[in-house]
N, C-alpha and C positions, 0 to 999 in steps of 0.2 A: 503494499499499500503504501509506503514511504517512497519508494522509487516513483509510482506512478503520479504522486504527489510532485514529484521534482520534473517529470516528463510535461505534465499538466502547465506548469508554471513557466517551464521553456517554451512551449509552443503558443502560450497565450500572451506572452510578452512579445514575440516575435509577430504575432496577428495584431497586438496593438500599436505596434512600430508600424507596420503595412497600412493600418486605419489611418492612424494620424497623418503619416505621410502622403495618404492618397486622398483624404478629405477636401482639401482644397480645390481638388479639379472635377469634383462630382457635379454634371451639369444637370441642374433642376430649375424649377420657376425661381423668377427672382427673388430674394429675400427668404426662400425656402430650403436653405443649405442644410444638411444633415447636422443635428447638434448644434453647436456654438462655433465651428471653426469656418468662419466665414472667410477668414484669412488665413491660409493654411499654414506657413511659416511662422506668423506670429502665435498663434495657437499653439502649434508643436513647441515653441521656445519657453512656453508658460505651463508645459503639463507637469512638471515638477517629478515626481518618482515614475512616470509612465516614459519618460525620456530617458534611455538609457545610453550610456558611453560605449565606446570600443572597449574599454576594459571590462566593463559589466557584461557587455555582449560576449566577449571570447570565454569569462568566466563562466556564463550559462553554457556555452558551447562546449568546452571541455568537461563540466560536469556532468553532461549528457554524453558525450562520445567515450570519456574515459571510465564512468561508473555506471551509467545506466544501460548505453547501447550493448556491453559486452554481455549484460543479464538476459537481453531481448534476444539476443543473437542464439545463445544457448539454450533459451527455452522454445524458440521457434524452430531450431533445427533439430530439435527432438521431437516435435509435435508434427512437423511437416516432412512427409515420405517425399525426397527429392527425386524427380524424373530426369534430370540433366546429368550430364557427365561427370563422373569423379573430378573433383578438382573446382567444380563450380560452387562457391560456397553461398550461402543464405546473405543477401545483402539488407541489411538493416536501413530503415529510412535515416538520411542525415536532414533533410529538411525538405519542406512542403510548399510547393509554387502555387500561389493564388495569383492570376494573371489581373491586372489593376482595373480591366474592365468589366471581368466577371465581380470582382469586389463591388465595384461602382454600380453595377446592374442590380446586384443582389440588394444592396441597401436601398435604392431606386424601387426596388420590387418590394422591400417592407414597409417603405413610406407610403405606398400605395394601398396596400393592407390595412395599414393604421389608419388611413383616411376614409376606406369603405366602412370599418367598424365604427369609426367616429361618426359618419353619417348615418349609420343604421342604430346608433346610438346605445353601442355595446357599453358595458360596465367597464370593461378593461379595453381599452382602444389604444392606448399608448404603448408602443413599442420601445423598451429602453434602452436594448443593447444586443450584441451577439455572443453567444455562448460559443465556445471551441472546445468541442468535443474529440477526445481521441480514442482511436478505435485501431481494429487490425483486421487485414483482409485474411479472408478464410484460406484453408489449405489448398483450394482447388481454382480460387480466384485467377482469372486471366486479365490481359489487358483491354481496356476500353473498347468496344468496336473490333475486337480480334477475337477470331474462332478457335476452338481447339486444334481444328486441322491447320489454321494459319500457324500457330506455335509450334505444331509439331515439325511442321516444314521446315520452320526456321531453326530447329533444333538439329533436324537432319543436315541440313545445308551446311551448318557450323560445324557439326561433328565429322561430315566429310572433308572439310578443310583441315581441320586437326589431324585427321587421319592422313591426310596428304601433306601435312606439315607446311601448308601455306598460309600466309598471313591473312586474318579474317579481312574481309572487305567492309570498309564503311557505307556502302551502297545496300546493304542488306538491310530488310524492312525493319527490323527491330531488333535491338541489342540485347543480349542475355541480361544485362542489368536492370531492364524494365521488367524481371520475372515479379510479378508484385505479389505472389503467394506468402501469406503472413506477414507482410510488410506493413509496418506502423502507417495508421492514415489519420485523416483528422475531418470532420464535419461541423458545418455551422450550424446554429439553430438559433431564433429570434428569443428575449428575453422581454418579461413584463414585470411590474412591480407587486409583490404582494403585500398588501397594507395590513391584512390582517394575521400574518404569519406569526408563529410563536415569538415570544419576546426574547427568547435566548439567542434568536439569528441576527447578525450583524446587518447592518445597511447593504453591503453586498450581496450577502448571501438570500436578500428578500428579492433579489430579480431571478426570476422563475424562467429556465427554457421551455416553452411551451409548442402545441400543435394547435389546431382550429378544430373544435367539434361544432360542426355546422348543422344547422337544424334543416337546411334545404339544399339537397345535392346541386341543385342550379346555381347555387350560390357557394361554392365551397372555401371561399375568402371569407366569409362573414360568419360569425358565431363566438361561441365561448373559447377564451384561450385557457387552454388546459393543460396541467402539467405533463410534461414530455416524460420525465424520469418514471413517475406512476404509471403512466401508459405503456413504457419499455417493460415494467415489472409486471402488469396485467397481460401484456401478450406472451412474456415468458411463461406465465402460469398457465394461460391457454395453451401453449404449445405443449407444455407437460400434459395437460389433460386432453389434450387433442382437439379442444373446443374450437370454435371459430373464432378469428381476430377481428373479425367486421364490428362496426358499429351495431349496439343493439336495436337502434333505431332504423326502422325499414326506408325511411325518406331522408335521414339525415346521412352524412358522411364525415370521417376523420381525415383533415387535410395537413399533409405534411409541409412543412415550410423550410425544410432542412436543405442545403446544399453541399454536396461533396463531389467527387471525381475530379480532384486536384491531381496534379503531377507530383508524385513521391519520390523525392530524388534519393538515390544511393550514394555512398560515399565517393567522392571522385577528387582526387590529389589535383591541385591546381598545376599549372605548368610551372617547372622549376623548383617545386618541391620535392623534396627527396623522402 
């Protein structure tokens, strides 16, 4: 649990930095900028503890790579039956790339969802932030939009090159370091503020990741903001009992607002680094 908390803190700080850096470029209606960062640089300079130095960034990076990544590698190599050639090691995640336009569009999407619920008079219409969830791909996960036949052919071509002792071509469609089975990933979910949460929670802990429990399937983005972690627990219990995971309401729907499918980068040594 302690290691997972360290990983979460590491990724969260990266995401905060990305969010602050990109906020000043978001294209929305005049006077309707996300949050309060109408002036991106000025706001970033005032962020206090959220703005981290290169030294702090290096420490976070080193703590993850030297203390946590080896443990992830040990666990995942044990759990995943490798189908690649002997010598092809499991590649843990080094960092996750979220393209700027993807982040901008996601924030704009959440702003529109917020507006829809405000106009509908929902009790909780304000979206207060974005939760960064850590996760891991399963043992059989393949690259996005790539079939198993594609990946099998990729491995056969590379094995043939090894057998012939020829240099692997950079023109091959997918490098083996993009084997994402078991690799650490992340996904995003919006949060709302729970004003009636138990008193022992801090202000930050009152921001709850949520999905939308919509009464009308034709309006999937309008409805009750419902606790995402509670939903996950219910889905797990339903899976154990082999019950349906669908909403009990015949006319309603449960709408995910989560975003994933980012690029999970494995370790790569920069040029000139031994």
